[in-house]
N, CA, C and O atoms as a Maestro MAE file, in Angstrom:
{
 s_m_m2io_version
 :::
 2.0.0
}

f_m_ct {
 s_m_title
 :::
 protein
 m_atom[184] {
  # First column is atom index #
  i_m_mmod_type
  r_m_x_coord
  r_m_y_coord
  r_m_z_coord
  i_m_residue_number
  s_m_chain_name
  s_m_pdb_residue_name
  s_m_pdb_atom_name
  i_m_atomic_number
  :::
  1 25 66.846 53.413 141.054 1 A "MET " " N  " 7
  2 3 66.386 53.512 142.437 1 A "MET " " CA " 6
  3 2 66.003 54.965 142.717 1 A "MET " " C  " 6
  4 15 66.782 55.886 142.475 1 A "MET " " O  " 8
  5 25 64.817 55.142 143.220 2 A "SER " " N  " 7
  6 3 64.389 56.508 143.541 2 A "SER " " CA " 6
  7 2 64.971 56.927 144.886 2 A "SER " " C  " 6
  8 15 65.460 56.096 145.652 2 A "SER " " O  " 8
  9 25 64.913 58.209 145.156 3 A "ASP " " N  " 7
  10 3 65.441 58.723 146.418 3 A "ASP " " CA " 6
  11 2 64.640 58.236 147.620 3 A "ASP " " C  " 6
  12 15 65.171 58.163 148.728 3 A "ASP " " O  " 8
  13 25 63.358 57.899 147.412 4 A "LEU " " N  " 7
  14 3 62.534 57.432 148.518 4 A "LEU " " CA " 6
  15 2 62.868 55.997 148.917 4 A "LEU " " C  " 6
  16 15 62.458 55.542 149.985 4 A "LEU " " O  " 8
  17 25 63.606 55.282 148.074 5 A "ASN " " N  " 7
  18 3 63.937 53.892 148.360 5 A "ASN " " CA " 6
  19 2 65.298 53.796 149.045 5 A "ASN " " C  " 6
  20 15 65.974 52.774 148.931 5 A "ASN " " O  " 8
  21 25 65.703 54.840 149.748 6 A "ARG " " N  " 7
  22 3 66.966 54.858 150.480 6 A "ARG " " CA " 6
  23 2 66.667 55.134 151.950 6 A "ARG " " C  " 6
  24 15 65.518 55.387 152.313 6 A "ARG " " O  " 8
  25 25 67.670 55.087 152.778 7 A "GLY " " N  " 7
  26 3 67.459 55.418 154.184 7 A "GLY " " CA " 6
  27 2 66.829 54.286 154.950 7 A "GLY " " C  " 6
  28 15 67.245 53.133 154.826 7 A "GLY " " O  " 8
  29 25 65.814 54.611 155.751 8 A "ILE " " N  " 7
  30 3 65.218 53.618 156.641 8 A "ILE " " CA " 6
  31 2 64.438 52.566 155.858 8 A "ILE " " C  " 6
  32 15 64.563 51.371 156.124 8 A "ILE " " O  " 8
  33 25 63.634 53.009 154.892 9 A "MET " " N  " 7
  34 3 62.748 52.081 154.178 9 A "MET " " CA " 6
  35 2 63.478 51.489 152.975 9 A "MET " " C  " 6
  36 15 63.226 51.876 151.834 9 A "MET " " O  " 8
  37 25 64.384 50.548 153.239 10 A "LYS " " N  " 7
  38 3 65.191 49.945 152.185 10 A "LYS " " CA " 6
  39 2 64.564 48.633 151.721 10 A "LYS " " C  " 6
  40 15 65.174 47.573 151.861 10 A "LYS " " O  " 8
  41 25 63.368 48.694 151.178 11 A "PHE " " N  " 7
  42 3 62.767 47.499 150.618 11 A "PHE " " CA " 6
  43 2 62.067 47.870 149.328 11 A "PHE " " C  " 6
  44 15 61.697 49.023 149.107 11 A "PHE " " O  " 8
  45 25 61.895 46.877 148.488 12 A "LYS " " N  " 7
  46 3 61.286 47.114 147.178 12 A "LYS " " CA " 6
  47 2 59.843 47.563 147.369 12 A "LYS " " C  " 6
  48 15 59.087 46.923 148.100 12 A "LYS " " O  " 8
  49 25 59.461 48.637 146.731 13 A "GLY " " N  " 7
  50 3 58.108 49.147 146.838 13 A "GLY " " CA " 6
  51 2 57.917 50.136 147.963 13 A "GLY " " C  " 6
  52 15 56.783 50.501 148.273 13 A "GLY " " O  " 8
  53 25 58.995 50.580 148.584 14 A "ALA " " N  " 7
  54 3 58.879 51.529 149.695 14 A "ALA " " CA " 6
  55 2 58.357 52.874 149.233 14 A "ALA " " C  " 6
  56 15 57.782 53.626 150.019 14 A "ALA " " O  " 8
  57 25 58.556 53.181 147.949 15 A "ASP " " N  " 7
  58 3 58.090 54.461 147.429 15 A "ASP " " CA " 6
  59 2 56.786 54.335 146.651 15 A "ASP " " C  " 6
  60 15 56.426 55.240 145.898 15 A "ASP " " O  " 8
  61 25 56.074 53.221 146.824 16 A "SER " " N  " 7
  62 3 54.797 53.053 146.133 16 A "SER " " CA " 6
  63 2 53.729 53.915 146.805 16 A "SER " " C  " 6
  64 15 53.798 54.154 148.011 16 A "SER " " O  " 8
  65 25 52.765 54.371 146.054 17 A "PRO " " N  " 7
  66 3 51.701 55.198 146.646 17 A "PRO " " CA " 6
  67 2 50.952 54.492 147.773 17 A "PRO " " C  " 6
  68 15 50.515 55.143 148.721 17 A "PRO " " O  " 8
  69 25 50.797 53.185 147.685 18 A "THR " " N  " 7
  70 3 50.102 52.436 148.734 18 A "THR " " CA " 6
  71 2 50.884 52.475 150.040 18 A "THR " " C  " 6
  72 15 50.311 52.717 151.102 18 A "THR " " O  " 8
  73 25 52.189 52.238 149.963 19 A "ALA " " N  " 7
  74 3 53.017 52.257 151.176 19 A "ALA " " CA " 6
  75 2 53.050 53.650 151.788 19 A "ALA " " C  " 6
  76 15 53.018 53.795 153.010 19 A "ALA " " O  " 8
  77 25 53.114 54.667 150.952 20 A "ILE " " N  " 7
  78 3 53.126 56.046 151.452 20 A "ILE " " CA " 6
  79 2 51.798 56.384 152.105 20 A "ILE " " C  " 6
  80 15 51.776 57.028 153.154 20 A "ILE " " O  " 8
  81 25 50.679 55.959 151.500 21 A "ALA " " N  " 7
  82 3 49.362 56.242 152.062 21 A "ALA " " CA " 6
  83 2 49.172 55.532 153.400 21 A "ALA " " C  " 6
  84 15 48.653 56.128 154.344 21 A "ALA " " O  " 8
  85 25 49.580 54.278 153.495 22 A "VAL " " N  " 7
  86 3 49.438 53.527 154.747 22 A "VAL " " CA " 6
  87 2 50.279 54.168 155.847 22 A "VAL " " C  " 6
  88 15 49.824 54.297 156.984 22 A "VAL " " O  " 8
  89 25 51.491 54.566 155.514 23 A "SER " " N  " 7
  90 3 52.360 55.214 156.501 23 A "SER " " CA " 6
  91 2 51.774 56.546 156.956 23 A "SER " " C  " 6
  92 15 51.796 56.863 158.145 23 A "SER " " O  " 8
  93 25 51.251 57.327 156.011 24 A "ALA " " N  " 7
  94 3 50.681 58.628 156.353 24 A "ALA " " CA " 6
  95 2 49.458 58.470 157.242 24 A "ALA " " C  " 6
  96 15 49.290 59.218 158.205 24 A "ALA " " O  " 8
  97 25 48.603 57.504 156.928 25 A "ILE " " N  " 7
  98 3 47.402 57.278 157.743 25 A "ILE " " CA " 6
  99 2 47.788 56.826 159.148 25 A "ILE " " C  " 6
  100 15 47.189 57.267 160.128 25 A "ILE " " O  " 8
  101 25 48.781 55.952 159.249 26 A "ALA " " N  " 7
  102 3 49.211 55.479 160.567 26 A "ALA " " CA " 6
  103 2 49.798 56.613 161.399 26 A "ALA " " C  " 6
  104 15 49.501 56.727 162.589 26 A "ALA " " O  " 8
  105 25 50.623 57.445 160.786 27 A "ILE " " N  " 7
  106 3 51.254 58.545 161.517 27 A "ILE " " CA " 6
  107 2 50.216 59.588 161.922 27 A "ILE " " C  " 6
  108 15 50.185 60.012 163.077 27 A "ILE " " O  " 8
  109 25 49.368 60.004 160.984 28 A "LEU " " N  " 7
  110 3 48.360 61.025 161.298 28 A "LEU " " CA " 6
  111 2 47.333 60.504 162.296 28 A "LEU " " C  " 6
  112 15 46.854 61.255 163.146 28 A "LEU " " O  " 8
  113 25 46.995 59.225 162.197 29 A "GLY " " N  " 7
  114 3 46.058 58.637 163.153 29 A "GLY " " CA " 6
  115 2 46.625 58.607 164.553 29 A "GLY " " C  " 6
  116 15 45.918 58.902 165.517 29 A "GLY " " O  " 8
  117 25 47.898 58.252 164.680 30 A "SER " " N  " 7
  118 3 48.494 58.211 166.013 30 A "SER " " CA " 6
  119 2 48.649 59.611 166.596 30 A "SER " " C  " 6
  120 15 48.466 59.799 167.798 30 A "SER " " O  " 8
  121 25 48.980 60.589 165.770 31 A "ILE " " N  " 7
  122 3 49.068 61.971 166.254 31 A "ILE " " CA " 6
  123 2 47.692 62.462 166.699 31 A "ILE " " C  " 6
  124 15 47.562 63.103 167.741 31 A "ILE " " O  " 8
  125 25 46.670 62.158 165.905 32 A "SER " " N  " 7
  126 3 45.306 62.562 166.268 32 A "SER " " CA " 6
  127 2 44.870 61.915 167.572 32 A "SER " " C  " 6
  128 15 44.242 62.560 168.412 32 A "SER " " O  " 8
  129 25 45.203 60.632 167.745 33 A "PHE " " N  " 7
  130 3 44.849 59.946 168.986 33 A "PHE " " CA " 6
  131 2 45.551 60.578 170.180 33 A "PHE " " C  " 6
  132 15 44.937 60.763 171.230 33 A "PHE " " O  " 8
  133 25 46.826 60.911 170.033 34 A "LEU " " N  " 7
  134 3 47.553 61.519 171.144 34 A "LEU " " CA " 6
  135 2 46.987 62.889 171.503 34 A "LEU " " C  " 6
  136 15 46.906 63.231 172.683 34 A "LEU " " O  " 8
  137 25 46.598 63.670 170.509 35 A "ILE " " N  " 7
  138 3 45.987 64.977 170.782 35 A "ILE " " CA " 6
  139 2 44.658 64.790 171.493 35 A "ILE " " C  " 6
  140 15 44.370 65.486 172.466 35 A "ILE " " O  " 8
  141 25 43.840 63.847 171.010 36 A "TRP " " N  " 7
  142 3 42.539 63.572 171.643 36 A "TRP " " CA " 6
  143 2 42.742 63.110 173.088 36 A "TRP " " C  " 6
  144 15 42.038 63.566 173.988 36 A "TRP " " O  " 8
  145 25 43.704 62.203 173.313 37 A "TRP " " N  " 7
  146 3 43.963 61.686 174.656 37 A "TRP " " CA " 6
  147 2 44.447 62.802 175.583 37 A "TRP " " C  " 6
  148 15 44.045 62.866 176.745 37 A "TRP " " O  " 8
  149 25 45.304 63.676 175.070 38 A "ALA " " N  " 7
  150 3 45.813 64.779 175.892 38 A "ALA " " CA " 6
  151 2 44.688 65.726 176.275 38 A "ALA " " C  " 6
  152 15 44.624 66.173 177.421 38 A "ALA " " O  " 8
  153 25 43.808 66.038 175.346 39 A "LEU " " N  " 7
  154 3 42.676 66.919 175.659 39 A "LEU " " CA " 6
  155 2 41.725 66.270 176.653 39 A "LEU " " C  " 6
  156 15 41.210 66.944 177.546 39 A "LEU " " O  " 8
  157 25 41.485 64.972 176.510 40 A "GLN " " N  " 7
  158 3 40.619 64.269 177.451 40 A "GLN " " CA " 6
  159 2 41.244 64.255 178.841 40 A "GLN " " C  " 6
  160 15 40.547 64.428 179.841 40 A "GLN " " O  " 8
  161 25 42.542 64.053 178.902 41 A "SER " " N  " 7
  162 3 43.225 64.011 180.194 41 A "SER " " CA " 6
  163 2 43.291 65.390 180.841 41 A "SER " " C  " 6
  164 15 43.178 65.509 182.061 41 A "SER " " O  " 8
  165 25 43.471 66.417 180.041 42 A "ALA " " N  " 7
  166 3 43.620 67.771 180.581 42 A "ALA " " CA " 6
  167 2 42.305 68.304 181.120 42 A "ALA " " C  " 6
  168 15 42.296 69.069 182.084 42 A "ALA " " O  " 8
  169 25 41.200 67.913 180.516 43 A "TYR " " N  " 7
  170 3 39.920 68.491 180.898 43 A "TYR " " CA " 6
  171 2 39.000 67.495 181.593 43 A "TYR " " C  " 6
  172 15 37.779 67.643 181.543 43 A "TYR " " O  " 8
  173 25 39.567 66.492 182.235 44 A "THR " " N  " 7
  174 3 38.758 65.552 183.013 44 A "THR " " CA " 6
  175 2 38.274 66.226 184.292 44 A "THR " " C  " 6
  176 15 39.061 66.834 185.018 44 A "THR " " O  " 8
  177 25 36.990 66.115 184.560 45 A "LEU " " N  " 7
  178 3 36.403 66.818 185.704 45 A "LEU " " CA " 6
  179 2 36.128 65.884 186.875 45 A "LEU " " C  " 6
  180 15 35.205 66.131 187.651 45 A "LEU " " O  " 8
  181 25 36.899 64.833 187.016 46 A "SER " " N  " 7
  182 3 36.641 63.903 188.121 46 A "SER " " CA " 6
  183 2 37.616 64.079 189.268 46 A "SER " " C  " 6
  184 15 37.527 63.368 190.269 46 A "SER " " O  " 8
  :::
 }
 m_bond[183] {
  # First column is bond index #
  i_m_from
  i_m_to
  i_m_order
  :::
  1 1 2 1
  2 2 3 1
  3 3 4 2
  4 3 5 1
  5 5 6 1
  6 6 7 1
  7 7 8 2
  8 7 9 1
  9 9 10 1
  10 10 11 1
  11 11 12 2
  12 11 13 1
  13 13 14 1
  14 14 15 1
  15 15 16 2
  16 15 17 1
  17 17 18 1
  18 18 19 1
  19 19 20 2
  20 19 21 1
  21 21 22 1
  22 22 23 1
  23 23 24 2
  24 23 25 1
  25 25 26 1
  26 26 27 1
  27 27 28 2
  28 27 29 1
  29 29 30 1
  30 30 31 1
  31 31 32 2
  32 31 33 1
  33 33 34 1
  34 34 35 1
  35 35 36 2
  36 35 37 1
  37 37 38 1
  38 38 39 1
  39 39 40 2
  40 39 41 1
  41 41 42 1
  42 42 43 1
  43 43 44 2
  44 43 45 1
  45 45 46 1
  46 46 47 1
  47 47 48 2
  48 47 49 1
  49 49 50 1
  50 50 51 1
  51 51 52 2
  52 51 53 1
  53 53 54 1
  54 54 55 1
  55 55 56 2
  56 55 57 1
  57 57 58 1
  58 58 59 1
  59 59 60 2
  60 59 61 1
  61 61 62 1
  62 62 63 1
  63 63 64 2
  64 63 65 1
  65 65 66 1
  66 66 67 1
  67 67 68 2
  68 67 69 1
  69 69 70 1
  70 70 71 1
  71 71 72 2
  72 71 73 1
  73 73 74 1
  74 74 75 1
  75 75 76 2
  76 75 77 1
  77 77 78 1
  78 78 79 1
  79 79 80 2
  80 79 81 1
  81 81 82 1
  82 82 83 1
  83 83 84 2
  84 83 85 1
  85 85 86 1
  86 86 87 1
  87 87 88 2
  88 87 89 1
  89 89 90 1
  90 90 91 1
  91 91 92 2
  92 91 93 1
  93 93 94 1
  94 94 95 1
  95 95 96 2
  96 95 97 1
  97 97 98 1
  98 98 99 1
  99 99 100 2
  100 99 101 1
  101 101 102 1
  102 102 103 1
  103 103 104 2
  104 103 105 1
  105 105 106 1
  106 106 107 1
  107 107 108 2
  108 107 109 1
  109 109 110 1
  110 110 111 1
  111 111 112 2
  112 111 113 1
  113 113 114 1
  114 114 115 1
  115 115 116 2
  116 115 117 1
  117 117 118 1
  118 118 119 1
  119 119 120 2
  120 119 121 1
  121 121 122 1
  122 122 123 1
  123 123 124 2
  124 123 125 1
  125 125 126 1
  126 126 127 1
  127 127 128 2
  128 127 129 1
  129 129 130 1
  130 130 131 1
  131 131 132 2
  132 131 133 1
  133 133 134 1
  134 134 135 1
  135 135 136 2
  136 135 137 1
  137 137 138 1
  138 138 139 1
  139 139 140 2
  140 139 141 1
  141 141 142 1
  142 142 143 1
  143 143 144 2
  144 143 145 1
  145 145 146 1
  146 146 147 1
  147 147 148 2
  148 147 149 1
  149 149 150 1
  150 150 151 1
  151 151 152 2
  152 151 153 1
  153 153 154 1
  154 154 155 1
  155 155 156 2
  156 155 157 1
  157 157 158 1
  158 158 159 1
  159 159 160 2
  160 159 161 1
  161 161 162 1
  162 162 163 1
  163 163 164 2
  164 163 165 1
  165 165 166 1
  166 166 167 1
  167 167 168 2
  168 167 169 1
  169 169 170 1
  170 170 171 1
  171 171 172 2
  172 171 173 1
  173 173 174 1
  174 174 175 1
  175 175 176 2
  176 175 177 1
  177 177 178 1
  178 178 179 1
  179 179 180 2
  180 179 181 1
  181 181 182 1
  182 182 183 1
  183 183 184 2
  :::
 }
}
């Protein structure tokens, strides 16, 4: 068992490159969306 297969993600294949890539894309996408939304909200001229 690798160290990545412990903790929260306790399922077989949690340390596979596909699972890591999907998680990274989801996290970075949500952070990017929140930054974009905050900038849009801060600089709304209405």
